[in-house]
Each structure stands twice: as structure tokens, then as C-alpha cells.
N, C-alpha and C positions, 0 to 999 in steps of 0.2 A: 171738292163738293159742294152743292149750294145749300143754303139754309130756308125755311121757311123765312126768318128774319132780313136774308136777301131779297128774295121773292117783294119782301114787302119793301125794303128801303129802294128796291127800284123803281118798284109802283108809284112810289112816294115821290122820287125823283122825277118819274115823266107826270104826271100830276101836277107838282110846282111847275114845270116849263109849260104845258100845256095852261095853266092857270097865267102867265106872263102872255100867252099867245090868243087865248081865246076868253078870258078873261072868267074870274071865278065863279059865275053862276053856273054857266054851259059848264066849262070843266069837272068840277066837283059834282053835276045832276049827270052828266056821264061816266063819269066813273063809278059812281052811283047806283046807274044802273044796270051795269055788269053784275052779275048772277055769281055773289061770293065773295063780291067786295064790299067793305061798307070805308067809305074815308069821310075825316073829318077837315073842319073848318078850315085849317091849315095847311091840307092837303093830305095829311099824314096818313095811316090806312090803320082804322080802328079796327078791324078786324077783317079776316081773308081766311075763307074757308072753301072747301072741295079741293080739284088740283091748280096750284099757283101759276103752273104754263098754262092750262087753259085759261084761267083770270087777265093771265098777262096779253094773252094773245087777241083774248074777245075786247080787254081794254085798246091795245093800239087799234084792232079793225075801223071801232069805234072812233079814236081818235081821226086815223088815216079819211074815215070817211066823209068826216068836214073839213081838214082841211090837207087830206092830199099830201103831195110831198112836199110842203112845207114840214110835216112835222116827222116825217122820213127825212129829213134833214139836221132839222133839230133835233131828236131823240139817234140816230147814232154817236156820238157822242156818249150822250147819257148811257147805251147799251153797250160803251169802251170799258166803263166802270164797271163793269160784271163780268168779265172774259167767262165765268165758269158756268154762267147763264146762259146755254144755247138758244136764240130767237135769230130770225131770220126774219128781217125788213123787206115785204113785197112791194 
């Protein structure tokens, strides 16, 4: 069973990977534009509200819109660390 903490950890891992790719400003700005998500200066999840699956989907969609296949390739190993959270990278 996955917990809100699992989602926070997964989202933080995703944001940190995107900081490496997109740079700090863009990665953090995109993450903070997701409704229900607030990310701090180190990529940590400060707050997560609403349905965490929806927040996760919206976050990944925003990053994929920016970088496409690169994001998918980089995030597959991140999602593999959280097998209990079901997510389909389209």
C-alpha cells in the first residue's frame, strides 16, 4: 500500500532529476505550477494536497511537454523504485 509519503518521495525524486535536465529555475517553477503541489528550494515536497495520483500525473505531463522522450527515459528508473505506485508513462 502506498502512502502520501511515498508520493512525496517519488515526486521529490522526479523534481530533482528534472533539475539536472532543465535547470533549477524551470524545474521548480513547473513543479510549483501544479495545483496541490508546493516544492522547496532543494526539490523537496513542502506540501501535497488533493489526490496525489492526479498531482503526480500533472507534474509528469508538464515535464514531458517540455522535454518529451528524454523525460520518459530518465524517469523510468525513478518509477521502478516505487513499484507500489502504479503509473504509465505515455
